[in-house]
N, C-alpha and C positions, 0 to 999 in steps of 0.2 A: 852897505847891507841895511835897512829900514832897518830899526828898532820893534821888534812884534809888540803892539798894545799890550796889555792883559786884558782878558775878562773880566765884568764890573758886576759881582754879585751883590746886589740891591738887599737888604735886610731890614726885617720890622722884625724889633726882640718885643715879644709881648710878656707881661709878670716880669718885667725888665729890671727889680732891685735895681742894685748897684751898676749891672750891665755884665755879665760874666761873660756873655759873648761878643759885648765889646771890645773888654779886655783882652780876650785870645784872640781873635779876632784883626786890633792892634796890630800883635806880635806876627800875627800870620801875613799882614800886609807886607811887613817887614823881609818877608819870610821865602816868603811863596812868587814864583818867579811865570806863574802864567795869568793868576786871579788876581783879584783885590777887592775887600769889601767890604763894604757901603750903605752902614746903618740909615736908612730915609727915615726911621718914625721910631717908635717905641710904646708902649704903655704901663704906666703905673700909677696907683693912686695913693702909696702911700709918701707920706711928706720926707721924714729921713731920705726914703731910697731916692727921692728924685729930686733931693739938694746933693745928694751925696754922686747921680749919675751927672748930672748940668755941671757941679765941679771938675768933673771928670772926661768927658766926651762931646764933642764938638761937632759939628756938621761939615762937609767936603771942606771947605775953605776955611776952617779949625778956629773962626771968629764967634758963630751964630750958634746959638743950643739946637740942640737935635728936637725936633720937634715932640710933645707926650701928646699922647694921642688920650689918657687919661683912663676913666675906667673903659674899661674891655666890653661890661656890659651895653655900653651907651653909644659905643663906635656908631658913625653913620660908616658903612665900606665905601660908599661912593666916595667920600674922602678921602681914605687912604691914597697914597701913591701907589703905584707898580713895583713891586720886590720879587724878586727872586727864592726868597729864603725867609721863612718864619721860625723863628727861634723862640722858647719861654722854657721854664720851669713852673709850670701850671700847680695851683696849690695844694701843698702836699697832704693838707690839715686833713681833708677828709679818708685821706688810706692810713697815714703817716701812725704807725705804736703810739706816738707819744698821744694821740687824739681819739676819739671813741671809735674807730674804725668802722665808720657809717657807709665808708663806700661813698657808691653814688644815690643812695640815700640822704645823704647832707647837700641842704640846697647848694655847698661851697661848689662840690661835685659838678655842680650844672653849667660853672665856667669853663668844662671842657667842649661843652658845646659851644659856647664862644669862638673858641681855633676853630672849630668844625666849620663854622657861619664865616668864617674870615676868608680860610682857606678853599670855600667853595666860590666864595665870589671872586677873589681877587688868584686862583690859581696858581701861587709860586708853582717855580720847578722843585723843592724842597723843602721838609719840616723837620727841624730837629730841635727834640725836646727833652726835659728831663723832670724825672720824680723819686719820689722814696721805694727804695726795694722791696715795702711789703706792699706796694699796688699788686705786682705779680703773685704775691705768694697769700694761702692761706684763705680769707673769707673775701678778701678784695682782688681772688684771682678773678670769678667771674665777671667786675668791674673791665679789669683788663684786658679779659679777651673780649669784651663788647668793645672798648677803645680800637683793637686791631681789625675786628671786624668794618668799624664805621670807616677806620679808613681806607678799607679795599673797598668800602661800597662806593664813597666819594673819589674813587680813582687813584690811591696811593699804593707804591708796592714800600712796606715799610718794616724795618727790621728792628732788633732788639738787643740788649745789651747789660751788662751789670759789671763798672770798672770801680776800682777802687784806689784812692788819690795813691797808698804807698804804694803801687807796683807802676805808678807813674812820676815819679822823680819828688813825692813830697812826705815826710815825714808825720801822714796823720790816716790813719783808720776813716776813711768813709768811703762807703759804698753808695752809688748809687744807679739810678735807672734811663737809662739812655734810650729815645726814640730817633731814628731816622727812617727820610719816606721820602722815596722820589715820584714824582707822576708817574703814572702806566703809561699814559699815551703818550710822551716822551722815551720810551722805553724801560721806563722805571728802573729799579737797581741793576747792575751790571751782573753778566753771572761772577760767582765766584765771592761775589763784594761779602764784605767783613767789619763788624764795628769794634772787632777786637787788636789795637796796637800791640805791637811785640811789648812786652812789661820793661819797663826800665828799672836796673838798677838802683838801690837808695845812693846816694854820697852824701847828703846831710840827714842829719838827727836832731831829735828834737833841742836839744842842747845849742845845734848852731843857727836857730832860727830865733833862740830866745834873746830877749834885751841883754847887751853890757850890763849897766847899771839900771837895773828894773825901780819904780817911783816907790817912795816907801807907803805909801797907800794901798797898794797891790798886796802885801802882805799881813796874814791874820795875825791878832796879836796871841803868845803864849796860851792865854786860857781859852782862846778859843779853837784852837790846835787840839789842848787836852779835852776839849768834847767833844771833837770829832772823832778823838781815839776811844773814848769812851761809849758814843755812840756804835762808831764800828767796830769794837772790841778788839783794839791793835793793842798792843805791847807797847811799852811808855817808849820805847830807844827805835817804833817803827821807823820813823820818817828818818832816821840816821842816814843816809844814804852818801855816795861815791861822788854823786854829778847828778849835776838836775833832769829830773824825770817827770812826765804824767804822773799826778796821782787820777787815777779814775775812780771820782766819786761814785759815779751809779752800779758799777760792782767791787766796789772796796777795796780796792787793789792799786798797787804801785804798777807801772808799765814797765816792766827792766827789758825788753826789746826796745826802748830809747824812742817809739813811736807815738803819737799823741793819740787820746782817744777823738771820737768825731767832736770839732768844733759846731758846738751850739750856743745859741744866744743865750746872755748873761741869766736870764730869769730861768731857765732849764738849771741852773750853777751846778753844774756835773763836772767842768774841766778846772783840773789846782796842778801848781806846778809845786815837787817838793823839792829842796835844795839841800846839801848838807849845810848841817847844823851850825851856829857861829854863837861860840863862848857856851857849849852845850845848849842852846834855845834853839827850840825847831824853826825851820825857815819851809812855810808855808802859804801860797800866793795865789790868787787869779791870775788871769791876759794881760797882760796890756794889749792897749788896740793894735799897737804895730805888730806884735805876736799872733793875734786872732789873724788879721790880713797874710801875715805872710804863710800862716800854715794854712792859707787859702790859695797858697800860691803865687805872692805878688812879690816881685824885689823890692826891700826896702832896705839901705843900709848906707854907710857914710856917700857912697858916688853915685847912687839912684832910688827915685821913690817912685815905684808903678801907681801909686795911688795918693790923691790928697782929701782930705778931711776939711769939708768947711768947718766955721768956727762955729757956728750957732748949736751942732751937731756934739750931743752927751754920748760918754762912756758909756752906757746904756746904751742909747740908739743906733751906735755906730757896732757895736758888740753882736747887737741884734743883726743888721747887715749883713755881717759876716757870717753870722752862725746857719743866715737862711740864703746866703748867698751860694753862688759857682764857685768851685775849687779850677780857677782857671789855668791851671798847670794842666789840669786832666784833660780839661773844653780844648786848650789847644793843638795836645796831640792828636787828642781823636779826630777834630776838626780837621788838621793836618793829612793825617790818615786818610780819611773821609775822601777828600777833594783829590787825592793822590791815584786815587779809585776810578773818580768818575770823567 
């Protein structure tokens, strides 16, 4: 019997970052028996993101770079290749609680219109998008409802869900809002379709994802730690833990559940690791870059390195990319669950 050919799902990755969708789809290409994902182009303007993307993703022949179409507001849609799925974590600044919550009044909110322009012109079968959960709550809820209304008008049947990374194999509290839609003229989403994969019990905790021997320059001095305890009103022995844990700087507490708070760019300065004291001295530090990416779902160990870093990128640049990226474990689980239903 002749071997059945896989269906090719060509993908355009908008607002690509380091290629969270691409990393997940690489995993699925090894696992899926019926389909294969192929990225045919991406859009990104941050040079550090472009450098990281190009270092990790190549075109179908694994030799040449995937074409970056650059600024999404300047793309000529007639020059885009055909594709079956548009993916993108469209900019969250207009909606994030870390911003000023101006919603669609923020000029950056208009970038969503570029997604609509491309999807109206190219008519991909599917749309797969991500954003922060505050988009669908509070003052931003009218914007969220308007987005769903626009998808309906341009002919897409869309569902949304909120998923947390700690429910899908990664010890990080990271809630994100996901959208998936299918064109109504090809049947839309099937009856009973769900965006909620069965939860996966954690088998690894933060200790399991930390470096064996962290670099000395990651650690704060005792004077700096004493300042944190003073500002946060903590007793002298507060950081005398028995195992390595996450200190949630934002909420001023040690996470005793052995899970990390949401990984953010280093500029937000909120994720810290507290370790058992050595010779009575507190051990308090920031994450290494490998730790950033392990907590974003990447396999990085002595046998496997799922992501490589260009030599020209700094700690700040790589940390920013991780904090603003897609946690690829949850993306892999979600895309696998989606396409098993289609």
